[in-house]
Residue, then its C-alpha position, 0 to 999 in steps of 0.5 A: m295905227s296911225d302911220i300904218k302908211d309908213a309901214i310900206r311906201i312906194v318911192d317913185k324912181g322913173e320907170i321903176c319904183l322902190v317899195e320900201w318896208d319900215l313898220p314904225g315903232e317896231k325893229v322888225n317888219k311883220l305881217s300883222s293885220p294891219v300890214m297886210e291891209r296896207l299891203r293890199d293898198v299897195v298892190d292895188e296902186l301898183a296895178e293901177s300904176s304905169y310902172k315897169a318894176a317894183i323893187f321891195v326893199s326893206r329899211k330895217e337894219k339885218i331884217y327884211i321881213a321877219g314873218a307873220d305876227i305870231e301874237e295874232i296867230q296865237k289869239l285865233n282860236t277857231k277855224e274860221a278865224y284862221m281860214n278867213a286870215v289865210t285867206q286874205a293873205h292869199e288873195i293879196l299875194n296872188t295879186l301881188e303874183d299878177l301884178p303886170m310889172l316885174t317884181v323883185a324882193a331884194i332881201n337883206g336880212a331875215c326873211l322868214g315865214g310869211g316874209c319868205e311867202f311873199a318874196l316867193a309871190c315876187d318875180y324874182r329874188l335877189g339877196s346880199d351875202d350878209k350873214s344876217t341874210k336868211i331865207g326860210l320857212p320855219e313854220v313846223q317849228l310852231g307846229i303849223i305849216p305855211g299857210f301864205g302860199g309857201c307849200i305851193r310856190l317853193p317846190k315849183l321854184v327849187g324842186l320837190a327835194a330842195s323845198l321839203d329839205i327846208i319846209l319839213a325841218g322849218k329851216s333857213v338857208n343863206a344867201k350862197k345857199a339860196k343861189k345854189i338851189g334857185l331861191i334867189s337869182e343872185a347873191v351880191p354885196k350888202e352895200l350894192l344889193e339895192q343898186r344891183a336891184i335896180d340894174f336887175v330890173t333894168e336889163k330885164i325891162a330893155r330885153g322886154g320885161k318877160k315874167p320868168s317861168k312858173t315851173f321848176e326848171a331841172k339842172s341835172m338829170m337826177d332832178g329831172f328825175l326826182n321831179s317827174f311824175m315817177g320819182r314824186s313818189v319816191v321823194f315823198k315816200q322818203a319825206r315820210k320816212t325820214v319825218l316819222k323816224q325824226s319826229k316818231g309821229f308826235y308832230p303832225a304839221p310835217i305830215k301835213a306839209i307833205e300831203v300838201v305838196q303831194k296834192t298841189y305840185g304840178s297842178s295849174n289851178r292855183e284857187r284849188c292849190v291855195l284851198v288844200e293849203a289853207e284848210s291844212f293850215c287850219d287843221v294843224a293851227l287848231t292842235d294843242v301841239s301847236g298851241h304849245l309850240v306857240n307858248l314856247f316860242f313867246a317864253l323863249e322870247d320872254v328870256k331874250k327881254q329878261t336880264g336875270v334880275k328884277d331891278k331893270n337899272i342894273k346894267a350887266k357888265n360888258v365881258d370881252y375877256m373870258a377865262v376857263l378853268g379846267a381845259g377838259v372836254m367841258g372847258g374846250g366846249i365853253a372856250y369854243q362858244g365864248a371865242a364863237k361870240g368874239v369873246d377872247v377865252r384863257m384857258k388854265d389847267i396844271t398840265t400842258d396836256a390837259i390844255a392840249k386837251g382843251l384846245k382840241a375839244a374846241r377845235d373838233i367842234l369847229g372841225k364838225k361845222l367846217k365839215r358840214r359847210r357851217i363855217s369856212k376855214f377862215e372863220l374856224a382860224n378866227v374862233m381859234n385864234r380867240i383861244s389861248g392857254g396856259t399853266d399860269y394865271s398869265g392874262f388873269k387880271h384883265q378877266d371880265v369873267v372866269i368860269e371854273a370848270i374843274v373836278e366835282d369836289m368842294n374842297i378842290k373848288k374852294a381852294v382853286i376859287k381863293e387862289t384865282a381870286e388872288h390873281c384877278k382884279a377885284d371886280c371879276i366874276i368867277a362863275t362855277n360850273t358845278s352840276s350839283l355843289s353848293v354855291n353858297e358853300m363854295a362862295k366862302a372861299h372868295p373874298h368878294p362873294e358878291n362876285f361869286v355866281g353859278m354858271h351850269f353849262f350842260n353836256p355837250v355844252d355846244k349842243m345843249p342850249l340851256v344855262e343855269v345861272i345859280r344866284g347865291e345868298h351873297t349873289s349881287d345883282e350885277a353879277t347875276a345880269t352879267i353872267f345872264a347877259l354872257s349866256k345870251k351873247m354865248g347863244k344860250t338860254p339862261v334860266v336864274v335858279k336860286d342855290g339848292p340840291g341839284f338846283l332846278v333841272n337835275r333835281l327834277l330829273l334824278p328822281l325819274l333816273s332813280e325810279a328807272l333802277f326801281l323798274l329795273e329791280e322789279g324786272c323791267d326790260i331796259v330797251k323796253v322801258d327806253r322806248f316807252y319814254t321815246h317812242q310813246f312818250g316823246m323823250p330824246m332818250g330813255p332814262f337808262r340811255l341817260m344815265d349812260e350819257v350824264g355818267l353812271d358814277t355822276c348820277i350815283k354820287v348826285l343821288k346820295i347828295f339828294r339823299e343827304s340834303l333832301g331826306e328819307r323821301i329820296e329812297i335810292s334803289k339798292l341797285s345804286e350801290k351795285l353799280s357803284s361795285t363794277d367798272r361800268l361808267g356809261c359813255k365815258n368808258r364805252k360801258g354802261f347798260y349800254l354798249y358804245d363803239e370808240r365814236g361814241k356811238q350807242l350799240e346795243v344793250d349789254q345784256s350782261v348788265y342783269a347778271e352782274l347786278g343779281l338780276p334774273t332775265p327781265q320778264h317785264k310784267l308793268s304797262s307802259k303807262e305805269c313805267v312811264e307815269r312813275g317817272m313823270l309823276q315824281m318830276i311833277n311831284e318834285a317840280s312842285r316842291a322846288l316851285y312853290e315851297d323852295r322857290i328855286v324859280e319864281t315862275p312855273q314858265e322857267v320850269d317848263v323852259a328850263m326841262i325843254m331846254g335842259t332836258g329835251f323834255p317833249p316840246f309838243r307836250g309844252g313842258l313838264l308843268k304844261y304836261a301836269d296841267n293836262l293830266g290835272i291836280e286830282y289825277i296826279i295826287q290820286e295817282l301818287e297816293e296810290y303808288s306811295t301806298k304800294l311802293g313808297i314814301r317817294f311817292k307821297p304826294a308834296q304839301s304844295l300839291l295838296q294846297l294846289k288841289s284845295f285851293y283849285k276845289 
């Protein structure tokens, strides 16, 4: 990079200097190899200078230092390569830490990963109170640990409890929280940050310019105990317990981080400490888990760059006004999601009671955030002020987008879509939130089908990140791009899919849920099957718990739609009809395979379900391998058809992103098709054929799988 010297430049301010971060040609500052070499030169130059203080600032908007260059990390594939990279980083940041002058990181914007570790190597940190300022160590989200000194310096600065909270969760904190825990010295308005940093060091210089202590100073008796020799064992024991409960042992990085902090905390031997961290970093960086999580990171970054259409000249319409038809829990969640991102939202339903429920659904989501101190009362009021409601079409003439979220009935939907279009401007885009009904069929009710599209949110809307953007036969590029952009604006991860039974996620998920009913029919135990999927495979929910969450009536209804659409290969257990004749709906009426309290919290399995379905007490003779494999192989088989035969999506990457973001498929496995790659095409077909012989046509290998096998021979 010819202009790498401009990435970090020293600006003389007398006895003080500003060191400006501004990586040329990039939107963010990141610690690539050339930038680290430039940082080495700058630190060496500072060491030879007569400056009494150096203030490190960023000239990027809302970015301080975003972290290490992930593309470079992805290319490393040996322990020697990783060790060389982290060792050089340690050398540079250790030299920075040892500079004779005072060093201050004046942080405005994202200061993450290696950027945070750079700031930790400075003597002081000041932060702006701008919303963009986030300071943290997200490395575990990539399957690695902080490797530039973060596991060593952060605990010394903020103590064990606060540092482990950040490191083990891969979280970031705003300036207010950073000030509270001692991560920064002051939080000041963005406009005043640079001048305040100059005044700050000037005051320190006037008092002798003494360097701060490198040891954590407890602010309370509890802090003192937790960081004492006796208290540490309590902290580390609880940290391990929490990590294992949350990760079920599938993610090695958090446990490795605990080991590093435990081995280095309280030690004054920096050389030994950085060696422990560096070796541990290499251990986790070389795991398959890290490889899968890094690939997922790039897949999600790709989504951010996409527009949802192939023609790059197509521009999405700006959406400032949005209406939601149907003000239930789903409608209220969609309204919240739009209003929280600055969109004015109008909800419409047939009764004022329904409108009230929709407003309450949005208010409840905000109330939880307020309770957790993620937003202020002022921010809550601002969001709610963007949401209005009524029983007529008032205000629909100026809506940019209308999202239909009413009952899953084709005739009702078509009637409402037709009526709504009459009250909207001609270019208003109407999107249906259907989970299973044909977008092409619904489009027949719209006078301008090019302005009709699917926008399938997953429940609960505020927590589930995926949106399927369903492109119908007549949907225009502009409508697709607009809903794709709106999904991203609402904080979601969109995937464009073609219209078809179940679209993508439900099409792949329903075979797994259906297979669970066959397992139940064969005498399997509900709790054991669910635990096989969660504790041994890594799914967030087992299939029976998930059916309760979706709604047993909904699952059975969609299964029947699949049977009608996809034919005899969709086998349905006889238990589905028996379930239909019971009052079991799942979470929605607190009674499914499990029981639920009034807050929706899962209780124990309802043991009466076996007898009610005409089943004996479960003997459970099937292995965990068979229980999980039967469901997973069905999903892989259907994914092959959806991708290569029906072209529901264009790429395997889209399948993996959709399954991870839409179902919680274990990220550490890389996605459904990455998992299939690890199993191997020969093994998959062999197992499917064996199960097909034993259990039926639903396991017959897809033609596309057989073609793939012959291709790879």
